[in-house]
C-alpha positions as CSV (number, residue, x, y, z in Angstrom):
1,X,0.1,-1.1,23.2
2,X,-0.9,0.5,19.9
3,X,-1.9,3.8,21.6
4,X,1.4,3.8,23.5
5,X,3.3,3.3,20.1
6,X,1.4,6.2,18.7
7,X,2.4,8.4,21.7
8,X,6.0,7.3,21.5
9,X,6.1,8.0,17.7
10,X,4.6,11.4,18.3
11,X,7.3,12.3,20.9
12,X,10.0,11.1,18.7
13,X,8.8,13.1,15.7
14,X,8.5,16.2,17.9
15,X,12.1,15.8,19.0
16,X,13.3,15.4,15.4
17,X,11.0,17.9,13.8
18,X,13.8,20.2,12.5
19,X,15.5,17.3,10.8
20,X,12.3,15.7,9.4
21,X,11.4,19.0,7.7
22,X,14.3,18.4,5.4
23,X,13.1,15.1,4.2
24,X,12.2,14.4,0.6
25,X,8.9,15.8,-0.6
26,X,8.2,12.9,-3.0
27,X,7.1,9.4,-2.5
28,X,7.8,6.9,-5.3
29,X,6.1,3.5,-5.0
30,X,7.4,1.2,-7.7
31,X,4.7,0.3,-10.1
32,X,2.2,2.6,-8.5
33,X,3.5,6.1,-9.2
34,X,5.3,9.2,-7.9
35,X,3.5,11.4,-5.3
36,X,3.9,14.8,-3.8
37,X,3.9,14.3,0.0
38,X,1.4,16.5,2.0
39,X,2.5,19.1,4.4
40,X,3.7,17.8,7.8
41,X,4.1,14.3,6.5
42,X,7.4,12.5,5.9
43,X,8.2,9.0,4.5
44,X,11.4,7.2,5.3
45,X,12.4,3.8,3.8
46,X,12.0,0.9,6.2
47,X,9.2,-1.4,7.3
48,X,6.9,-0.2,10.0
49,X,6.5,-2.6,12.9
50,X,2.7,-2.4,12.6
51,X,0.7,-4.4,15.1
52,X,-1.4,-6.4,12.5
53,X,1.8,-8.1,11.4
54,X,3.7,-8.7,14.7
55,X,2.2,-12.1,15.3
56,X,3.3,-13.2,11.8
57,X,7.0,-12.3,12.6
58,X,7.0,-8.8,11.2
59,X,5.7,-6.8,8.3
60,X,8.3,-8.1,5.7
61,X,7.8,-11.7,6.7
62,X,4.0,-11.4,6.6
63,X,4.0,-10.2,3.0
64,X,6.8,-12.5,1.8
65,X,4.9,-15.6,3.0
66,X,1.9,-14.4,0.9
67,X,3.9,-14.6,-2.3
68,X,4.7,-10.9,-2.6
69,X,8.1,-10.0,-4.1
70,X,10.3,-7.0,-5.0
71,X,8.8,-5.2,-2.0
72,X,9.4,-1.6,-0.9
73,X,8.5,-0.4,2.5
74,X,8.2,3.1,4.0
75,X,7.4,4.4,7.5
76,X,5.3,7.5,7.6
77,X,5.3,10.1,10.3
78,X,2.9,13.0,10.7
79,X,3.8,16.0,12.9
80,X,1.3,18.9,13.1
81,X,1.3,19.9,16.8
82,X,-0.6,19.0,18.8
83,X,-1.3,16.1,16.4
84,X,1.2,13.3,15.9
85,X,0.7,10.0,14.2
86,X,2.4,7.3,12.2
87,X,1.6,5.0,9.4
88,X,3.2,3.2,6.5
89,X,3.4,2.7,2.8
90,X,4.5,-0.3,0.7
91,X,4.4,-1.8,-2.8
92,X,4.8,-5.4,-3.9
93,X,4.8,-7.5,-7.1
94,X,2.2,-10.3,-7.2
95,X,3.3,-13.2,-9.3
96,X,2.8,-17.0,-9.6
97,X,3.6,-17.6,-6.0
98,X,0.8,-15.2,-5.0
99,X,-1.7,-16.9,-7.4
100,X,-0.7,-20.2,-5.8
101,X,-1.4,-18.8,-2.3
102,X,-5.0,-17.9,-3.3
103,X,-5.6,-21.2,-5.1
104,X,-5.5,-19.7,-8.6
105,X,-2.1,-21.0,-9.9
106,X,-4.0,-22.5,-12.9
107,X,-4.4,-18.9,-14.1
108,X,-0.7,-18.2,-14.3
109,X,-0.7,-18.1,-18.1
110,X,-3.8,-16.0,-18.4
111,X,-3.4,-12.5,-20.0
112,X,-2.1,-9.8,-17.6
113,X,-5.5,-8.0,-17.4
114,X,-7.3,-11.2,-16.6
115,X,-4.9,-11.9,-13.7
116,X,-5.4,-8.3,-12.5
117,X,-9.2,-8.8,-12.4
118,X,-8.8,-12.2,-10.6
119,X,-6.6,-10.7,-7.9
120,X,-8.8,-7.7,-7.5
121,X,-11.8,-9.9,-7.0
122,X,-9.9,-11.9,-4.3
123,X,-8.8,-8.7,-2.5
124,X,-12.3,-7.3,-2.6
125,X,-13.7,-10.5,-1.0
126,X,-11.0,-10.4,1.7
127,X,-11.6,-6.7,2.5
128,X,-15.4,-7.2,2.8
129,X,-14.8,-10.3,5.0
130,X,-12.6,-8.1,7.3
131,X,-15.5,-5.7,7.8
132,X,-13.9,-2.9,5.7
133,X,-16.1,0.2,5.2
134,X,-16.0,1.9,1.8
135,X,-18.0,4.0,-0.6
136,X,-19.1,2.7,-3.9
137,X,-19.9,-0.7,-5.4
138,X,-16.7,-2.4,-4.0
139,X,-13.6,-1.7,-2.0
140,X,-11.5,-1.7,-5.1
141,X,-13.0,-0.3,-8.3
142,X,-11.5,-0.7,-11.8
143,X,-10.3,2.5,-13.5
144,X,-11.7,3.3,-16.9
145,X,-8.2,4.4,-18.0
146,X,-7.2,1.7,-20.5
147,X,-3.7,3.0,-20.8
148,X,-2.9,2.3,-17.1
149,X,-4.8,-0.8,-16.0
150,X,-5.6,-0.6,-12.3
151,X,-8.0,-0.9,-9.5
152,X,-8.2,1.7,-6.7
153,X,-10.0,2.1,-3.4
154,X,-10.1,3.7,0.0
155,X,-11.2,1.7,3.0
156,X,-11.4,1.9,6.8
157,X,-11.0,-1.2,8.9
158,X,-12.1,-1.0,12.6
159,X,-10.5,-3.2,15.2
160,X,-10.7,-3.4,19.0
161,X,-7.8,-4.1,21.3
162,X,-8.2,-4.2,25.1
163,X,-11.6,-2.4,24.9
164,X,-10.1,0.4,22.8
165,X,-11.5,0.8,19.2
166,X,-9.1,1.8,16.4
167,X,-9.9,2.9,12.9
168,X,-7.2,2.3,10.3
169,X,-7.5,3.9,6.8
170,X,-6.0,2.3,3.7
171,X,-5.4,3.8,0.3
172,X,-5.0,0.8,-2.0
173,X,-3.9,0.6,-5.6
174,X,-3.7,-2.6,-7.7
175,X,-1.9,-1.9,-11.0
176,X,-0.8,-3.8,-14.0
177,X,1.9,-2.5,-16.3
178,X,1.0,-5.0,-19.1
179,X,3.2,-7.8,-17.7
180,X,3.3,-7.6,-13.9
181,X,0.7,-6.7,-11.2
182,X,1.7,-4.5,-8.3
183,X,-0.1,-3.9,-5.0
184,X,0.4,-0.6,-3.3
185,X,-1.0,0.3,0.2
186,X,-0.7,3.4,2.3
187,X,-1.9,3.3,5.9
188,X,-3.0,6.1,8.2
189,X,-4.9,6.6,11.4
190,X,-8.5,7.2,10.2
191,X,-9.2,9.3,13.2
192,X,-6.7,11.8,11.9
193,X,-9.2,13.0,9.3
194,X,-7.1,15.8,7.8
195,X,-4.1,13.5,7.4
196,X,-6.1,10.7,5.8
197,X,-7.9,13.1,3.4
198,X,-4.5,14.6,2.4
199,X,-3.0,11.2,1.8
200,X,-6.0,10.2,-0.2
201,X,-5.6,13.2,-2.5
202,X,-1.9,12.5,-2.7
203,X,-2.7,9.1,-4.2
204,X,-5.3,10.4,-6.5
205,X,-3.0,13.1,-8.0
206,X,0.1,10.9,-8.3
207,X,2.1,10.7,-11.5
208,X,1.4,7.3,-13.0
209,X,4.4,5.2,-14.1
210,X,5.1,4.7,-17.8
211,X,3.7,1.5,-19.3
212,X,6.5,-1.1,-19.4
213,X,7.6,-2.3,-22.8
214,X,9.2,-5.6,-23.6
215,X,12.4,-3.9,-24.8
216,X,12.6,-2.1,-21.4
217,X,12.4,-5.4,-19.6
218,X,15.1,-6.8,-21.8
219,X,17.4,-3.9,-21.0
220,X,16.9,-4.4,-17.3
221,X,17.7,-8.0,-17.6
222,X,14.2,-8.9,-16.3
223,X,12.7,-12.3,-17.1
224,X,9.0,-12.6,-17.8
225,X,9.1,-15.8,-15.7
226,X,10.9,-14.3,-12.8
227,X,8.2,-15.5,-10.3
228,X,7.8,-19.1,-11.6
């Protein structure tokens, strides 16, 4: 089924290629940063009906049930004949409901950086349990940049479906703006090595968002307890 979806996606992209070439050249993931999209890649708003989330009722339902809010979803298409592929990108805020889901609600009043470290440790454990392959000491590694608190990582997860093996690549960013933690994920077919490498560079070279100030939150009418 997954292979068939990739073929169908490729055919659709081929048919719409002249239109797709006019798509925006920037990808802006809230709380993660603004990125220059690689050649032959387009991102359009909307949740990808990715197979890992179908049994949970769809992508949006899967992440909503895990306590993620203020979510933004994009469907990615890649068209570089004869290669065609698809993927997705998304970002979510992780608040008290997420901490509740991982059994850490007692940490809801911890400093923002402490919550970031806690969530990163949980995600690393889950990624390792899923069999993710990665380079370095952990799937997600904390940046030394004190101005923009974040963990970043690049992993590949291998799955088998009906005796067919698939390799899915994930570029993951877990960032904290001083008040809220945001999870950003970009998925590609790991067997499309040029595509995956280009997306990885795209994430590494992104323009980081400005650090949120309390006054900015007040102007937006945002409550610091919006997830409680």
